[in-house]
N, C-alpha and C positions, 0 to 999 in steps of 0.2 A: 500302641502308638497311633497318633492322629494321622489319617490319611490326608486330610485337607486342613491343616492348621490354619487358623486365621491370624494374619499379622496385624497386631494392634499398634496404632500410632500412640506414641507417649503423649499424655495429657499436657497441653500448653498451660503452664501455671501463670498466675498473675505477675510473678517475677519475670518469667520469660517474655510476657507482653511488654512490660516496662523496658526490658533490655532492647527489644526490637523498636520500640518507640524511641528510645534515647539514640540508638544508632541511626535511625532515619532522621532524627532532628540533627545529629552531628554531620550527616552527610549533606543535608540541606544547607547547614551553616557553612560547611566547607565550600559548597558550590557558590554560596552568596559572597563568601571572602574572595574567591577566584574572580567572580564577576566584577566585584568592586575594585579589585586590584587592576583588572584590565581597564576599567573605566578611568582609574586614577592615572594609569600609564598613558591612556589616550589623551586625557587632559594635559598632561606634561609633554605630549608630543614624542613620546619615546617608542610607540609601537604603531606608527602609521602604516607599516607593512601589514598589519592585520586587515586593512581595508582591502576588499576584493572587489574590483570593478566588474560590472556585469558585462558579459559578451565583449571582453576586451579585445581579443584577437579578431573577432568578426568587425568590430567598429573600426579598428585600424586598418584592416583590409579594405573596408568600404571607403575610407577617406584617403587611402594611399594614391589611387589614380590622380585625384584632383591635385594633391601636394605634388606629385611627380610631373604633372602638367606644367605647373608654375615653375618648378626647378628647371624644366626643359627650355623655358623661356628666359632663363637667367634671372628670374624673379625670386624674392624671398617669399615663400608660401606663408600665408596667415590663416589660422584656423581659430574659431571661437569655441570655447568649452562654455556653453551657455548656463550650465548647471554645474559649476565646478566642484562643490563638496570638497572632499579631501584630495581631489586631484589625481585619482588613480589613472584615468585615461590620458590626462594631460601629461603626467610624468612619463608614461610610455611613448607617447607621441614625440615628446622632446627628446628622449633618449635615442629614438630610432632615427630621427630626422635632425641632424645637427644644424640645419639652416633654417628650420621651422620657427616661426613666432606664434606663440598662443596667447589669445586674450581670454582670460578666465573671468566669468561673470558669476556672482553669487549674492543672495540677499542676506545671507547668514554671516554676520561679522566674526563670530566664533570660528566658523570653518575657514574663513579668509585668514585669520591669524595663524591657524595650525598649517594651512596649506602653503602660506608664505614661507614658514620655517622649513617645510619638507622639500619645497622646490627652489631653495636659496641657490642651489648650484646653477639653475638656469636663469638667474635674474635678468641677465641681459636680453634674454628671448621670451621672457614671460612677463605678462602685466595682468594684475587682478583689479578688477572694478567692483565696488560694492553698488550693486543695481539689480533690478529684477529683469528677467530675460526679455520682457517686452520692450526694454529700452535699448535694444541692440542699435538702432539708428543713431541715437544719442551718444551712446558709448563709442561708436566708430567715428562719429564726427568730432568728439573731444579728443580722440587720439590721432586724428588726422588721416583716417583711412575712409575710402569711399566704398570698397568691396573686399570681400575675403574668399578664400578658396574652399573653405569647409566650415560646417557648423555642426556640433553635436549637443543634442539634448538627452539628458538622462533624467526623466521626470519623476515626480513623487518625492517622497520624504527620503532624506539621505540616511545612509547607514549611522553616521555620527549622531544625527538627531534621534535616532532610535536607540543608540547606545546609552545616551545620557537621559536617565529617568526624569530629571527635573524638567526636561523640555515638554513633558506632557503628551508625547506622541503615542506612547505604548500604553495598551489597556491591561498589560500583565504587570505593570509595576506602579506603585503608589507615587503621585506626583501632583503638583498644582495643575489645575485645568488651563494650560497655557496654549500650546500648539502653534505658536508663532514661528515661522521660518526666519523672519527678521525681527529680532528682539526689540528694535526700536519702533516698531509699529504698535498702534494703540489697541487694535481689536484683538481680544484673546477668546479662547473657548469659554472661559468663565463668564465673560461679558455677554457671549451669544446665549449661553445657557440661562443666564439670569435676567436677561432684558428682553429677548425675543418672545413674540406672542406664540401661543400654541399653534396657530395656522402657519406661521413662518418657520417654527422649528419642524413641523411636520413635513412641510414642503422641502425644506433642506435636506432632512433625513431621507426622504423619499427620493428626491431628484438626484442628489450627490451621492447618497449611499445606496441607492437602488434597494431600499429596505421596504418591504411589504408591510411591516408592522409599525411604520413610521407614526401613525396616529396614536397608538397605545404608548409608544415610547415617549412622544411629545407630551401627552397627558400626564404621565408618571414624572416627567422632568418639571413640569409646572407644579405638580403636587409637592415633589421633593424640595424644591427650591422655596416654597412657601413655608416648609417645615424646617428649613435650614439644614437640610440632609445632603446637599450636593456640593461638596468641597474639593474632592480629589478625583483623579482619573479612575481609581478602583470604586469609588462611590458611583461613578457614571456606569462603569463596566457591570456592576451588580445590578444596578437599576435596569439596564438593557436586557441583561439576562432574565430578570424577573418579568419583563414586559413581553417576552416572546414565549408562546406555548412551548411546552416540553418536546413534543414530537419534532418541531421545527428547529429545535436547538441541536438535534442529533446530527445535522449535516451542515457542511459549509464552514467548518472551523469555528472559531471564537465568535459568538453571537454579537459581540461588541464591535467587531471590526468595521462593519458597514457605517455604524454610527459615527465612530472615531473618524473614518475616512471622509464622511460628510461635514462633520465640523472642521477638520483640517482644511478641506477645500474651501468652505466659507470663510474661515479666518484668513486664509492666505490668498483669497480670490483666484485660485489656481486656473480654473477653466477659462475665465474671461481673459486672463493674462495670457494663457496658451493661444487662445483665438486670435490675439493680436500679435503674438510673438512669432508663430510659424510664417505667416505672410511677409512680416518684416524682415525675418531671416532669409527667406527665399529671395526677396528683392535686393538683399545685400550680397548674394553670390555672384562671383564672376562666371562667365560662360565656361563650362565645364567643372564648375565648382559643385560640391555635394553637401546635402544635409542628411544627417543620420539622427533618428529620433527613436529612443526607447520609452515606451510607456508601460505602466504597470496596472492599469485598470481600464475597463472598457470605455468610460466616458473620455478619458484622454485620448485613447486610441481611435475613437470615433471622430474626434475633431481633427486629428492628424490625417486620417484617412480621407475624410471629406475634402480638406484643403488640398491634399496631394492629387486626388481625383479631379478637382476643378482646375488645377494648374496644369494637368497633363492631357485635358480634353480640348479638342478643336472647338472654337467658337464661330467658325464659318457656318453660314445658313445651310440647313440641310437640302439635299437635292442638287447642289452645284456639282459640275463635273471635275472641278479642280479645287484644291485647297487655296483659299485666299490667304496670301502671306501674313497680312496684318492681324488675321484671326487664327493663325496657326499656334499650336501649344509651344511654350517656351521652355517646358521642363519635360523630362521623361522619367518614368520610374526605373530605378536601378534593378529592381526585381518585382514581380507581381505579389500582392498581398503582403503578409507580415511574416517574419521568421521568429521562432522561439528558441530558448536554450535547450541544449542536449540534457539527457538524463545524468551524464557524468558531471556536467557544469552545475546542475541543480543540486546534485549530491554534494558538491564542494562548496557551493554558494547558494544556500536556500532562497536568498532574495531574488535569484534568477528565475524562480519558478513561474511567476505570472508575467514575465517580460514579453512584450511585442515589439519587434524592431521593423522599422520601415526606412527606406532610403530613396532620395530623389536627386536627379542631377539637372543642372541648368544647361540646356541644349542651344539656346538662342539669346540674343540681347534683348 
């Protein structure tokens, strides 16, 4: 009798390997079918409840005081959802405050169509405007409003835009190089990639994507387009991956995400629009009104932070014994710094992982 018998694993035959391969392919195909079905249902407007708004309860809690102040004065409170998307935050606000009116702004006509259907029950208290959020003054003027009680910004690309591969925002799905939030605009990622110079491409990828390998990526883009090898999002994602040294690809997630972010910002002029939108929105708030902003990358958050700091600082000359009223700040921070999502929310809604939330209140006219 053997005291220490060796247990041998049965040899894996070629037939076994083929079975494993087939099962893996079947599983992938099933996952693909489920994903396609969900996309089709979203297109038909049947599963809007799948959209999970980020920091929903916190946003409502922050806007509630300004809404209640307006109600206490026997006024109808008005809130702007400056980045309407699929209307998750707006739906909840309208449900909880029966006297509230919401003005929804979005540059994406496809999102507007779907959200109009979703919020049909609130048609008397809800107005959608096809515009970019730096047009808040023009939108209010066209609707006969001078000021509002609250403004919500949920920046970046929307869940719907990521869900539909053909929009070109996702680096994990093959699609045309589009990336337009407003499908009626002329500038696309394809146009940027195929017409911008090496220096302009490198600058955009370095500045907007905070990508340290921007020069190499730009050089490979110029080479690929000369060989007609840059047609789809997956072409671009593979090119970026090949441009970054292997050790650097081991950290920070998909290596293409920074370049895709940079192109999206360029195509949609996001940062310059934001620099105009936040001050315009602050000027539109009533005394006691609040603005809540959710950012998902550092460039956006830096802009919001800088403007909030500027608006909450005294402009009185230093060294004076008293604050000069005309130089006193007219805004106060609702809380210092920024807030992030909890671990439980991130587990339920992965998009919340990178969110930074800031809030400000108008304290004087």
